N, C-alpha and C positions, 0 to 999 in steps of 0.2 A: 551500433547499440543497443538490439535485440537479443534478449538473454533466450538461451533454450524453455521450451517450456518446462511448465513443473507438473508433475506425475500426480494425479489423485491422492496419491498419498502423502505426499511431501507437502500439500497443499494442506492436508487434513491435519499434518504436524503441525506446520503453522499456524493454522488456524487455532489449535489449541494452545502455542505458544503465545497467541496474542489474545486468549481471552482475560487473563489477569494483568494484560497491560492498560495503563492511563492512557485516557485519547491523548497522544501529542500536539495536535491541531487543529480549530473549529476551524471549516469551512463556511462563508456565510455567503450573503446575496452575491457577492461578486465574481464565485463560482472558483474557476481556474487563471487567478490573476497572478501575474506575473509572482509576485512577494509570496502568494501561496504554492507556487511551484518553485519558486529559491529554497522556501522554505523547506519543503518539503525533500527537495532534491537534499540540501543538507541534513535533514535527518536521516535518512535512506545511506547516505554515505556513512555518518558515523554508528547507525545499530541495528541495518538492514532490512526490520519490519517497524512499522510504523503505521497506527490507528489513528484515521481521522473521523471527526464527528460532521457531519453534515447539517447544519441549522438553520440555513437559509429558505428553508419554507419548501423546499423542492420535491416535485414529485418524483416517484420511484423510477420514470423515465429520464428525466431532469438527471437523477442523481446518478444513474446507469452513464448516461453522457459524459457527464462528471469522470466518472470513476476512470473513463478510459480514455479521458483526454489527460487528466494528472497521471494514467502510466502511460502512454506515448510521452507523455512531454519529459518524463525523468526516467523514463526507461523504465520503469519496474512495472511488476506484473498485481495485480489486486488478485489476494488470494483468495478473501472473502470479504459478503456486502450485508448484514442483515440491519436491516429498517435503517436510521441515519448515519449509521456507522461504518464505515469502511477499514480494510486490512488490506494494507501496501506488502510487497517484499521484493529486495532489491539485490542481489548479490554481491558482495565488497570485489576489491580489486582483488585479494587472491582467493576469492571463492568464498560459497557459502560457510561460515562459523558455523550456523545455524542447522543445516542438512548436512555437515561434516562427516556425522556418526553415521551416514545413511549410507556411503561411498562404498566401505567397505564389505 
């Protein structure tokens, strides 16, 4: 279920794509609850790149732990986090459509 690590350039590209994206989901005090994990998993299957907003009043260390827990639970990678917002990426079943033009 683990995916190969992304290069710095790939993460930069994904963060650039994520800047104009709306927050798909908000994560509150419940943190990495099963419903949050299931919703994130569905969204990653649908569109590869998902932006989450953390609204539960967690400090930066708690948010970093939540990022890691959500990434591990969904088989994704947190490609960037600024403040209360984090961006998660997971390649689709046929590979990444967002990073496909870098392959050649």
